[in-house]
C-alpha positions as CSV (number, residue, x, y, z in Angstrom):
1,X,9.9,2.0,13.2
2,X,10.6,5.6,12.0
3,X,14.3,5.6,13.0
4,X,17.2,5.8,10.6
5,X,18.9,2.8,12.1
6,X,17.5,-0.6,12.9
7,X,18.6,-1.3,16.4
8,X,19.3,-4.8,17.7
9,X,19.7,-3.8,21.4
10,X,18.5,-1.0,23.5
11,X,20.5,2.2,23.6
12,X,21.0,4.3,26.7
13,X,22.3,7.8,26.7
14,X,24.4,8.2,29.9
15,X,23.9,12.0,30.2
16,X,21.7,14.6,31.7
17,X,22.5,17.0,28.9
18,X,19.5,18.4,27.0
19,X,21.8,19.1,24.0
20,X,23.2,15.6,23.9
21,X,19.6,14.2,24.1
22,X,18.6,16.5,21.2
23,X,21.6,15.5,19.1
24,X,21.0,11.8,19.5
25,X,17.2,12.2,18.9
26,X,18.1,14.0,15.6
27,X,19.7,10.8,14.4
28,X,16.3,9.0,14.6
29,X,17.5,6.5,17.2
30,X,15.3,5.2,20.0
31,X,17.0,5.5,23.4
32,X,16.4,6.0,27.1
33,X,18.3,8.6,29.2
34,X,20.0,7.6,32.4
35,X,22.0,10.5,33.9
36,X,25.2,9.1,35.6
37,X,26.3,10.2,39.1
38,X,30.1,10.5,38.6
39,X,32.5,12.6,40.6
40,X,33.9,15.0,37.9
41,X,36.9,16.2,39.9
42,X,40.2,16.2,38.1
43,X,42.9,14.0,39.6
44,X,46.2,15.5,40.6
45,X,48.4,16.0,37.6
46,X,45.7,14.7,35.2
47,X,46.1,16.1,31.7
48,X,42.9,17.4,30.0
49,X,42.7,14.6,27.4
50,X,43.0,11.9,30.0
51,X,40.5,13.7,32.2
52,X,37.7,13.8,29.6
53,X,38.5,10.2,28.5
54,X,38.3,9.0,32.1
55,X,35.0,10.8,32.8
56,X,33.3,9.5,29.6
57,X,34.4,6.0,30.4
58,X,33.3,6.3,34.0
59,X,29.9,7.6,33.0
60,X,29.3,4.9,30.5
61,X,30.6,2.2,32.8
62,X,28.4,3.3,35.7
63,X,25.3,3.3,33.6
64,X,26.2,0.0,31.8
65,X,26.5,-1.7,35.2
66,X,22.8,-1.0,35.6
67,X,21.9,-1.9,32.0
68,X,24.2,-4.8,31.0
69,X,22.2,-5.8,28.0
70,X,22.1,-2.3,26.4
71,X,24.5,-0.2,24.4
72,X,25.5,2.8,26.5
73,X,26.8,6.1,25.1
74,X,28.4,8.7,27.3
75,X,30.6,11.8,26.7
76,X,32.5,14.5,28.5
77,X,33.7,17.8,27.1
78,X,36.1,20.4,28.5
79,X,37.5,23.7,27.2
80,X,41.2,24.7,27.4
81,X,41.7,28.4,27.7
82,X,44.4,30.0,25.6
83,X,46.5,30.4,28.8
84,X,46.4,26.6,29.2
85,X,44.0,26.5,32.1
86,X,41.0,24.2,32.1
87,X,37.6,25.9,32.1
88,X,35.3,24.1,34.5
89,X,31.4,24.3,34.4
90,X,30.7,27.9,35.3
91,X,27.6,27.3,37.4
92,X,26.3,30.9,37.2
93,X,25.4,33.4,34.5
94,X,28.0,35.8,35.8
95,X,30.8,33.2,35.7
96,X,29.7,32.1,32.2
97,X,29.8,35.7,30.9
98,X,33.3,36.1,32.5
99,X,34.6,32.9,30.8
100,X,33.1,33.8,27.4
101,X,34.5,37.3,27.5
102,X,37.9,35.9,28.3
103,X,37.7,33.7,25.2
104,X,36.3,36.4,22.9
105,X,38.3,36.7,19.7
106,X,40.8,34.1,20.8
107,X,41.6,30.6,19.7
108,X,41.0,27.8,22.3
109,X,40.7,24.0,22.3
110,X,37.6,22.0,23.0
111,X,38.2,18.3,23.9
112,X,35.3,15.8,23.9
113,X,35.6,12.1,24.7
114,X,32.9,9.6,23.8
115,X,32.5,6.2,25.4
116,X,30.4,3.5,23.8
117,X,30.0,0.2,25.6
118,X,28.0,-3.0,26.1
119,X,28.7,-4.7,29.4
120,X,27.4,-8.2,28.5
121,X,29.3,-8.3,25.2
122,X,32.4,-6.9,26.8
123,X,32.6,-4.1,24.3
124,X,34.1,-0.7,25.3
125,X,35.5,2.0,23.1
126,X,36.6,5.5,24.1
127,X,37.5,8.1,21.5
128,X,38.8,11.6,21.8
129,X,37.9,14.5,19.5
130,X,39.7,17.8,19.6
131,X,38.6,21.0,17.9
132,X,40.4,24.3,17.7
133,X,37.7,27.1,18.0
134,X,37.8,30.8,17.7
135,X,35.0,32.5,19.6
136,X,33.7,35.6,17.8
137,X,33.8,39.0,19.6
138,X,31.1,39.7,22.1
139,X,29.8,43.0,20.7
140,X,26.1,42.9,20.3
141,X,25.8,39.3,21.4
142,X,22.1,38.9,22.1
143,X,22.3,35.9,24.5
144,X,24.4,38.0,26.9
145,X,21.4,40.3,27.6
146,X,19.1,38.9,30.2
147,X,16.2,36.8,28.8
148,X,17.8,36.5,25.3
149,X,18.7,33.2,23.7
150,X,20.3,30.0,25.1
151,X,21.9,30.5,28.5
152,X,25.6,29.7,28.0
153,X,26.0,28.4,31.6
154,X,23.7,25.5,30.8
155,X,25.5,22.2,30.1
156,X,25.9,21.3,26.5
């Protein structure tokens, strides 16, 4: 085995994110990918931290129900605009550009919740990480020109 960690049980990444797959692969772990199908709508009055924790847990739980003998890892991330609004997935290049320009040169918060569970063992942990981030100015930003760099409207 070439991985960094000796695994005792299968690991499942409950995500369709190419970036999350790349991050986990970089650790040298063997895993399978099972994208969850979870409604990501915010509930009325739900605060951002509770929102990402609920989604990460729901994604992990849904996939763990299908893979009860595996460790399942899921995550959810959201961005809080400096004005306090929650930035949803943009969906289009134009909306992504608009969102990023609104964040340029400003501090904002990024919340990520991680859920790790094993259904058969009855193990479930959900953790929240928060980062304060300042996005650099947009002058000369190469990926904002068509055909240049990573498209920011793609999921992380």
